[in-house]
C-alpha positions in Angstrom: -14.1 -16.6 29.0 -14.3 -13.2 27.3 -16.9 -12.6 24.7 -15.6 -12.8 21.2 -15.9 -9.7 19.0 -17.0 -10.2 15.4 -15.7 -7.7 12.9 -17.2 -6.9 9.5 -15.0 -7.7 6.5 -12.9 -4.9 5.2 -14.4 -3.4 2.1 -12.1 -0.4 1.5 -8.5 0.5 2.3 -7.0 4.0 2.0 -3.3 4.3 1.2 -1.8 7.7 2.1 1.3 7.7 0.0 1.8 11.5 -0.3 1.3 12.5 3.3 -2.0 14.2 2.8 -3.8 12.4 5.6 -0.9 11.7 7.9 2.2 13.9 8.1 4.6 11.0 7.7 7.6 13.4 7.0 7.8 14.1 10.8 7.7 10.3 11.5 10.5 9.6 9.1 12.6 12.5 10.4 12.2 11.2 14.0 13.1 7.6 12.9 16.2 8.8 11.0 17.3 10.9 14.0 17.0 7.9 16.3 19.1 5.8 13.9 21.7 8.5 13.5 22.0 8.8 17.3 22.8 5.1 17.5 25.8 5.8 15.2 27.0 8.8 17.2 25.4 11.6 15.1 24.0 14.1 17.6 21.6 16.0 15.2 19.6 15.4 12.1 19.6 19.0 11.0 16.7 20.8 9.4 19.1 21.7 6.5 19.8 18.0 5.8 16.1 17.1 6.2 15.2 19.7 3.6 18.0 18.4 1.3 16.7 14.8 1.3 13.0 15.7 1.2 11.4 14.2 -1.9 14.4 12.1 -2.9 14.1 8.4 -3.7 14.9 6.4 -0.6 18.2 5.0 -1.7 19.5 8.4 -2.8 18.3 10.1 0.4 20.0 7.5 2.5 23.3 7.9 0.6 23.2 11.7 1.1 22.5 11.3 4.8 25.5 8.9 5.1 27.8 11.1 3.1 26.9 14.3 5.1 27.0 12.8 8.6 
């Protein structure tokens, strides 16, 4: 039987909501590109990425739908 690992309790949590620690913009762009390909859109253009950058999620989604 494998030896059980005991972890210390979590004392701190860091939330990176502005992309300072992890460049989440690239991750979101890749995820959106994958979804668009499923619906027949061949490219999530840099121009469209720049257009929706910084928008609230619902508004950005609507812009992407309208332009693709």
